[in-house]
N, C-alpha and C positions, 0 to 999 in steps of 0.2 A: 479371553474374548477379544481384548484389544490387540494382542499380538497376532491372533488369527486374522484380524482385519488387515494386517500388514504382512501377510504371509509372503507376498512377493517382496523380495528385498528391495531396499531403496539405495540408490547410489549416492554416496555422500563423500565429501572431501575430508579425508582423515587428517587431523591437525599434525600428525607425525610426518605428513608429506606425501602419502600415497593414497590414490583412490581405491576404494574397496566396497564390497557389498556388505550391508549390515542392517539388521532390524532396528527400529526406533527404540529408544530407551523406555522402560516402563514408566507410566505416569502416576502410579498409585501413590507415591510419596512426594509427588511434585508440590512445591510450595508456590512457585511462580515460573512463568516462561518468558525469557527474553526473546524478542523478535526483531529481525532486521531483514530488509529486502533490497535487492539491486534490480534496476530496470533498464530497458533499452532506450528510455527517454523519460523526461519529467514533464515539461510543459510543451504541448503541441503548438506549432506556429500556425496551424490551421484550425479554425478560422482566425482572421486577424483579431487583434485586441484580446487574445486568449491568455496573455501573461497576467500573473497575479498583480493586484493593485491595492493600495490602501483604501480605495473607494469601495472595494468588494465587501458586501455582506457575506456571512457564512453560506447562505443559499446561493448567491451569485458565484462565489468561489467554487462551491461544490459542482455547479454546472460546468465551469471551466475545467476542473479536475476530471470530471466524468468524461469529457471529450478526449482528454489526454489518455486516460486509463483505457479507453476503447481503442486507441491507436497503438499504444506501447504494450510490451509484455514484461513478465518477470523473468530475469535471467538466473537469479540465485536467491534462495531463502535461507536465512540463518535462524536456528532455534537453539536456545540455551536452556537446559532443564536444571533448575536449582532445587536441590533436595537438602533438607536439614539433617545433620548427623548429631553427634553428641555436643553438648554445650551450645555455643553460638557459632558453630561451624557449618558452613554450607559447601556442598560438593557440586560442581558444575560439569554436566556433560553437554558439550557444544557441538552442533552439527551444521554442516553446509549441504544444502540440497540444490543441485543444479536442475533447473526445470525447463521443460520445453513443451509447448502445446501438443496435446494428443492428436495423432494423425490416424487413429484407429477407427476407420469407417465413419468419421464425422466430416462435416463440411470443412474444407481446407481453411485453416486459420491464417489470416493475414495480420502482420504487425509491422510497425515502423521502427527504424533505427534513427536515433538522434546522433549526429556526428560528434557533438560535444560530450554526450554521455558515453559513447563508445570509447572516445579518447580518454575520458576520465577513468573508466574501468581498466583500459589497457595500461594506463600509467600505474595503477595499483596492482598490476600482475594478474588480472582476471583471465581465467583459462577458457577461452572461447571454444576450444575443441570439445571440452566437456559439456558446455552448454548446448552446442549444436549436435554432437554425436551421441552423448550419453545422458542428456537431460531427461529427467523423470517426467512422464506424461501427467497431465491433469485435465480436468474438465469440470464445468459447473453443472447444475441440475438440469438446465435447459438442454445442454449438449448431451448429457447422459440420457435424458428422455428420448431425444432424437435417435441416439445409438440403439437404445432398447427397442424402439419401434422398428428400426431396420432389421435387428436381429430376429424379432418376432415375425416379420414379413419375409425373411430370407432374402432381402434385397441388399446384399453386401456389395460394397464397391471399394476399390483401392484408390486413395486420394493422391498419394505422392508419385512422382515420375519414377523415382528409384524403386518404389514398391511395385509399380507396373512392370518394370524390366525384370525384377526378381520373379514376379508372378509368371510372366511369359516363359522364362527359362524353366521354371518348375513344371508348368503345365506341359511344355514340350517334352520334357524328360519322362513324365508319368504317362502321357498318351502314347508315346513310342513303346514304353515298357509293357503297358497293360494289354496290348493287342495279343502278345504271345504268352502272357503270364497265366498261370493256373491259380485257382482259388487257394488261398492260404499262403501264397508266395509274397515276399516283401521286397521292397527296395528302400534305399535311404537317400533323402535329399540332404545335402550338406551346405555348410557356409551360409546359413540363415542367421539373422541377428534381430534382436528386439522384437518389434511388432510384426516383422515379416514372418516369423515362425507361426504366429496365429493366423495371419492373413492367408498364407499359403494353404493351411489346413481348411479354413472356411471356404475358400474358393474351390479347392479340389472337391470337397464334400458336396458343395452346391452343384458343381458341374458333372460329377461322376457318381452315380448311385451305387456302384459296386466297389468303392474303395473305402478304407478306414485309415485314419491317421493317428499317430501318437508321437508326442514330442519327446526328444531325448536331450541330454545336456550338450553343451558345446555347439549349439546352433544346428542340431540335426533333427529331422523329422522322418519317422518310419512310415511308409505307405504300404498298406496291405490290401490285396485283392480279396473281397469277401462277397458272399451271396447277399441278395436283398434282405433275406430273413435275418442273417447275422447282423447286417447293418442296423435293422430296426431294434434288435436286442441290445446292441452296444450304445445306441443313441440315448442320451440322458441317463446313462448308468454311471456308476462310480468310476468306470474306465474312460468316461468321456471328458477329456480335458478342454473341450470347447463348449461346455455348458454355458448357457446364457449368463448365469450369475458369476461364473469365473471370468468370463470375458469382460463383464462390466467392472469387476474388481480390478482386473489388470488395466483396463482403460482409464479408470479413475486415478490410478497411480498415487500421486501425492495427496489427492483429495481425500483418500482414506485416512491419512494422518491428520489432515485438517478437521475431518469429522470427529476424530478421537479428541482433538484439542477442544472442539466445541462441546462435546459431551463431558469433558473433565471439569468445565466451568471454573478453571483456575485463573488467577490474575494474569493478564497478558500485558507485558511491559515493552514499551518502545520508546524511541526518541524522535520527536517531530513525526508522529506516526499516522497523521491524517492520510497521506498518500498510501501508506502500507495498508490501512484499513479499507480504502477504496479498492485496491487491487485484490485483497483477500475476498471481499464481497463479490467482485466481478469475475474473478478467475476460478474460485472454488465453491461459491454458493449460488448466486444468481447474477445475471447482468444488472448493472447498476440502474436503479429506478430513476425516473425523471424527478420524482419528489425528494427533496432534501430531508424532509421530516420522516418519510418512509425509510430512507437510508439510515437515519439515526436509530429508528426503532429496530430495524433489522440487525444492525451491529450490536445494539444493546441486548437483544435476545440471544445472539450468538455468543457474545463475550460480556457478561454482566459486570465484570470488573476490569477496567482499563486503567493503566497508569502510564502517563507520558512523562518521562524523566526531564524533558525540557520544561514542562510546566512546573515540576517540583523544584528544579535547580534555579529557575527564575526567582522563586521565593527565597531560596537560600542566599542568593546574592544580596537581598535586602536585609536579611536578619543575621548573617554571619560575616565574618571577615573572609569573604569568598571572592577571589579575583574574577573579573569578567573574562571568560574564555569562550571561544566560539565552537570548537569541535567537541564531539563526544569523547574522544580520546583525551583531550585536554581537561575536560571535566573530571574524568576518571582519575587522571594523574593528580589533580588538585586534591580530590577527596582521599586519595591514598597517601598524600604527603603528611608529614608530622606537624605542619603548620596549623591544621584544624583540630587535630586530636593528639597533642603532644604526650599526654600521660593517661589516655583513656584505655583501660584494659578490657572494657566491656563491648567494644565494637565487634561487628561481625567478621569472622575469619572466612575468607572465600578461597577455596582450593579447587583447581582444575583437576578433573579425573585423569588417571594415568594415560588414557588414550587420547587426551587432548592437551598433552604437555607442551606442544609446540607453542601454544598461545601464552604459556608462562615464560617461555624463553625468548619469544620474538613478537614484536608488535606487528599486527596485520590489519591496519585500518582499511575500512571499506571492503573487507572480506566479510560476508554476511554473518557467518558463524562467530567471528571475533567480535563484531559490533553487537551481536545479540548478547554475548558474554558481558561486554561493557555495559549494556543497558541494565541487565539484572544486577550487576555489581554496583553501579551508580545508584540504583534504587535502594539497595540494602544500606549503603553507606549514608545516603541522604536521609533515609527513614530513621537511622540511628541518631543523626544530628537533630532531627526534628523531635525525636523522643526525649533527647536530653533537654531541649528547650522547654518541652511540656512539663518535665519534672524539675525544671529550674536549675538543677545542678547535677553534675555527673555522679555525685555520691549517692543519689537516690535512685539511679538507674540500676535495675536488677543485673546481676552478673550474667544472666542468661535470658535476655529479652525474647519473648516468643514472636513468631511471625505475625500473629494476630495483633500483638501490641504495636508492631511496626505499621500494620494496616490502619490501626486506630490513629496513629500519629499522622498518617497520610490522608485521613478522611476527607479533608477539604479539597484534595486534589484528585480524588477518584473520579474516573470517567470524564475528566476535563483534558482534552487533547489540544496541544498548542496550535494556535492559528497564526500563521506567518504573515505579517504585514497585511492586515485587513481590518475590517470594522468590528472585530471581536478579538479579545485576548486569548480566548479558548473556546472550543466547541464542547458543550456539555451533552454527553450522550445519554444522560439520565435526567435532563431538565432543560432549563432555559440557558441559552448561550451567554457567556460573560462578555459584556461590551468592552471595547478598548478605551483607554484613557489617553487619547491623542491630543496634541496641541491644537489650538483653534485653527480652522482652515483659513487660508488667505485668498483674497480675490485680486486678480491682476487686470487692470484696465489698460488697453493698448491705445496709444495715441501717436499718429504719424508713421506707423509701420503697418501698411496695408497687408491683408491676406496672411496674417500670422496664424500658425497652427500649433497644436500641442507639442509636437516634436521641436519646433523652433523655440518655444518658451522653455522647454526642458533643457535644450542645449545652451540657452542664454544663462540659466541659473546653475547648471551642474558643477561649474568650477567653484562655486561658492558653497553650495549645499545640495542635498538631494530631496526632490519633491516629486510626487506623482501629480500629473496635470490632467485636467478635464475641462473641455470647453463649456462655458456657461451661456454665452451669447456670441454674436458676431465679433465683438471686440473685448470680451471678458472671459477669463479663465479662472478656475478654482485650483488652488495648490493645497496638497496635503502632505504633511511630514510626520514622522513618528518621533522627532527630536525637537524639544523646545528651543534648544540653542540655535537650530537652523532657522526657526521662525523669527527669533530675535535678530539674527544676523541679517536676514534678507530684508526685514523691515528697516533696519538701520542703514544698510548699504544702498537701498533703493529709494530712500526717502526723497531725494531730489532728482531722480532719474527723469530725463526729458521725454522718454517714450513709454515707460512702464510705471503706472501708478499702482502701488501695492498697499493694501490695507487689510485689516482683519475682516473676514466675511461676516456680514450680518444678514440673516435670512430675510428679515422684513424690508431691508434696503436693497439687497443685491439680487434676490431671487427673481428671475424673469416672470414666474407665475404670479408672485406677489405683486410685482410691478404692473403686470397685465390686469390683475384683479383690481388694483387701486385705480388704474386708468379707466377701466370699465365702470367701477363704482363712481368715479368722478363724473363721467359722462352721464350716467343714470341720474346722479344727484343734480347735475346741471339742468338736465331736461325736466326733472321733477320741479325744480325751482322755477324754471321758465313757465311750465304749465300752470304752476300755482299762481305766479304773477299775472300771466295772461288770463287765466280763468277767474281771477278775483277782481278784474276791472269792471266798473259800473257800466250798465248798458245805456245808450242814448234814448231819450223819450221821443216819440214821433209827434 
């Protein structure tokens, strides 16, 4: 059933170095799936102030990310399938899927390129030709419904300029041929590729009631002249390769695999995966809703078990002799080193399948399939460390820990996705978000420097430390940092500054609303006192 849903092969990047067609690996014995995605951009510059900030609540950050996700698209999705074999050995099948929005009869999709993101991908050897020429189509439920309606109405149209040129050439050839052709005669259209094979057939059948089409391999379509009676018999028969359900399956493309992953209900593993989840929702399920809470509910229904390795490894830093490293590859290398497990024979053994051996021989950071493999590997090794901590010593760890034991050790981290630089430490997709433990905010009062703005305050302080800045009033600004040492440093260095008076923010003292309320209360109290005094004076007798 699952493999039938993926009957159309998916183009993936073979880790042995060659692109080829292949069905997705069976998911029946899947323990967990590592996921990674690459995009044409991360944070949109439109509108202004859309960059992430320490001031952001999860709901505010979601709205910023939502605007970015609507502008950018997915270039590559990596999926690593971890299956357990004998003992504590896991075999990994890792896949790269180059993706490109479907152009099959739907409204033309627009997306933006971020120069820095494209430069980043280029630096790490991203194959833009495969993305643009061979990318697998995909669509969400709203786009699929629109396509389904067009097919039912027979109102097919070609979106791309290339498609229109191909269509014009094919129609010219067929209309010239059909004038002199007898019933039963055929001709062959050649050099068609991808969705053009389907679009040519649909347009020809829509325009000419006395032709029948059948696709061949190698980009060829056979056109046959038939009678109207023969045409009616062939339509919607097993010989009809343009049946509505087949067209929709083809147009869904990678979305077919997404739906299989949703149905499997297996743990989905990522690293700093909030942006990934937003794109999964928007591109393959439904456009992102305006409501942050609705987004959380939808994702939890799609993937009941999420594990963010960034959330897990932040805990390991505190409880093990684990050096602070920044990238996913560095985390993986530390966990694979002998420094953490010098004599532990019970740890998980992770082996790449034979057709993914390139990843065992060569590091490929920021290739989605490789990073997906790293995510799953980091998860298993981190879970083993946590299991050792729970059992107090390695001697009590079973020689063959089950994956369910690993999940039990990870229980406090399940569905908690790391929240980068904001008002929460993680987003909890199955409950309340976890607030951040930031240093106290600071307030800056400016004296003698007129018309100062947030950017100028930031520039003044950035050589010393890093703060996010927000205007509080005409001459006051709030500073937020995620490092206590930065707060101490700026308080010490600006103690006697002639123009900037910096102190710890006190809501009752510095909030404009509280000050306004106090002023209004003072005025009301003064008038009340005045009324009481004047109203209590004795009247003069006549």
